[in-house]
N, C-alpha and C positions, 0 to 999 in steps of 0.2 A: 577715486582715490584710493580707498581701502583696497580693493581688488588688485590695484597695481602694485602696493607696498607689500602685500601678502606673495606675491609673484617675483620681487625683487631679489630677494637672494639666489634664485634659480636661476636668474639671468646673469648674476655675477660671475666673470670667469674665476676658475679654480686658480689657486697659487700654483707654482710651478713645481713637479716632483723632483726632488733633488737627485742628480745622477748617480751612476755606479762608481763609487770612488775607492779602489782598492787599498790604497794608502790608510785611507781612514778607518776602514774595516780593520785592518790588519794593526793598527794602532790600538783600536778598542778591544780586540782580542790579546793582546800584547798586555794593556793594563789590567784587563780582566785577570790574567794570570798571575800578575804581580799581586793583587787583591786576593786570590786564593791562596797563594803561597804564605804571604803575611798573615792570614788567619790561620791557616793550619800551623805555623810557627808558634802564634799566639797560645793556640790550644795545646800544643805539644808542651810549653812553658808551664802549663797549669797544672798538666798532668803528673802523676807521680807512679812509681813503680807499685806493682802488685803487694810487694811486700811491705812497703811504708803504708799502704793503704790498709792493709792488714791490722800493723801494729798499732796504727791511729785509733782503729776501733775499739781498742783495749780502752782507751781514755774517754771514748764517747759513751762506752757501756756504763762506766761509773767506778770510782774506786769504792763506794759503798756495797756496790753488789760483788766486788772481788773480795771485800773484807769478810760479807757474809758467808762467803763460798769458804774462805779460808777458816772461818771461825768453827761453821759446822763439821769441817773434816778435822780440825784438830781436836775439839771437844769430843768427837766420836773415837778418834785414835787414842786420846788419853783415856778415855773409859774402857776401851778393850784392854789398855795396858794395866790399868789398875784393878779391874774385874775379871778375872780369868775364868771364874765359874768353877765349882766345885765337880759338878758332874757333867755329863753330857747332856742330859735333858736341860739342866740349869743353863750350859751353853748355848743349845738351840733357842731357849726362852731369850737370852741375852740378845743373840743373833735377829731374833725376830724384833727385838726392841731397837737396835743399833741399827738395823737395816733401814730405819725410817728416814736415814740421813739421805738415802738417794733421794725420795720424793722432794724432801726439803730443798735439795740442791734443784730441781726442776722448777720448785715454786719460784725460788730466787731469780734463777734466770728467766723464766717466762714474764715474771714482773717487767723485767727490764725490757724484754721485747714487746710487752703490750704498753709502754709507758708512753711511744710515740702515739698509740692510738688513743690511749686515754686522754693524752694532753692536747689532742689534736695537732700534731705535728707532723703528720703525712704529708699535707700539702710542702711545707718547707724541706722535707727530707727528699721529696719529688723534683724540687728546683735545683739539686746539686748535680756535680758533674756524674755523679754514680747512680747506676738505676736503683730502684727500690728492691727489685728482687736481689741485686748483688748485695745491697745493704743488709737486707734481712739473712740472706745465705751466710756471709761472712761473721755476722754476730752471734747467728745461731751456731754455727762452727766453733768459733772461739768458746763459748759457753759449753758445748758438748765436748771438747777436748779437754778443757780442764775438769770436767765432771767425770769423764772417763778416766783420767789419770787418778784423778782423787779416789775414785771408788776401786781401781786397780790397786792402790796402796793399802784401802782399807781390808780388802780382800786378801792381800798378803800377809797383814797382820792378824786377820783373824785366823789364817792359815798358822802362822809361826806361833803366837802366843796360846793357840788352843789345841793345836796339834790336828786341824781339819784339813780336809781335802782342799787345795786351791779352786779347782774346777767347781765344786759345790758353793764355796763360799762366792767366788764370781757370779754363779748361777742366782743365788739367792741376794745378790744386789744390784745385779743388772735387769733381773727381770723387773721389779718394782720400778726401776728406773724407766725402762722402757715403755712400760704400761703408763705412767705416769707421763711422758712426753706425747704418747698417741691421744691420751685423753686431753691434753691442753692444746694440741695442734688440731684436734677435730673441733675443741670450742672455738679456735681461731678462725677456723674455716667456716663456723656456722654465721651466717650472715644476720639470723635472727636474734642473736644474742648482742646486746647493745654494750654492756660493761662486761668485756672479755675478761680483765684481771679480777674482777670479782668471782666469775664463773670458774675461772682456772683456780683460784684459792679455795672455793668449796669443793670441787673435784679434788684437789689434793688433801684438803682436811678429811674427805671420806676416804680417800686412800688410807691415810695415815690412821685412822680410826680401826680399819679392817686389818691394819698389820699391828697394832697394839693389841686387838682381839685375838691375834695369832698368838699371842705370848702366852695365853691361858694354858696351863698343862696342870693336872692334879697329881696327887701323891702316887697313885697307882700307874703313872706314865700315860693317861690318856688326856683327851683333849683336844682342842683346835691346833694346839702348836705340834703335838705329836702326829697327830693327822696330816700336816702340812708340812714339817721340816724333816721327818724321817727320811731314810734312803729310799724307801719304797714308792714314795711319790716325786723322784727325781725326773722320773720321763713326763708328769704332767707340768712340772716346771719348765722342762725343755720344749715341750709344746706351747705354752704360754710367751715364753719368749721368741720362739719364732714366729709366731703369729703376730704377736705386736712388733717385732721387726719390720714384717710385711705391711702391717698397717701403718707403722711410720712413715715408710717408705712414699706409701700412697697419699698419706696427709702431708708430707712434705712438699709432695709433686702438686698437689692441690694448692698450697699455700704460694708455691712460687708462680703458678698459673694466675693466680687471684692478685698477686702484686705486678705482674705483666699486665694484666687487663685492667687494673687502677693506672696504671702509667698511660695505656693507651688511651684511655677514656680522659684523662687529664690534658693530653696533648691534643684533642679535638678542639 
């Protein structure tokens, strides 16, 4: 009996195979196209223009970040106007001190970029309509544009108020800015560092300490300030700026690759 039951399914006739129906196939294709078109229309309705997306990121970065940027720039501008400096050496000392505004702007901006990592918000940001790479790039470019514009205004004020060459003022402000950016991006790319916000803060504080040390100038016009900020060292400043720009491009490329890799892993 058991042997007969085990062979029973094999002995039963198979159900008839449905015949080829061109009308049903055409109807299925038509319905599939309608579903696809409706899906595309829904996606287009949810999309916004790049300009709207770009402006929207101003709000997501946070009002506190923008207020801190404005505060640093305004305070520095007021000090430049109120403390003109009596001698050339005194002006270079003040320049070394006031140029600390550049790393401070980087510190404020980098904390905004690392906030999502520190608050474990990457998973939420990766679930939005926009790629993580695009979000980071847009926010980074917004912060960079504001910083570049602000530092350009400060360099113009240095030049007008103190009678200095605009090119040198730009060099003395943007070199510490790019060096600060390179270090922070390198720390963001370093996978062994867990608290990236703290690491970036420590690096910026070290850079600020070095700039403050560069304000030292003795009565006989010697010291670190005279060595670093005199016109004879302009070539060194240009070299550091160019090298830091190249390193900045490299670290930014690595950061964007990391964002792509994180999105790919999350999609698996």
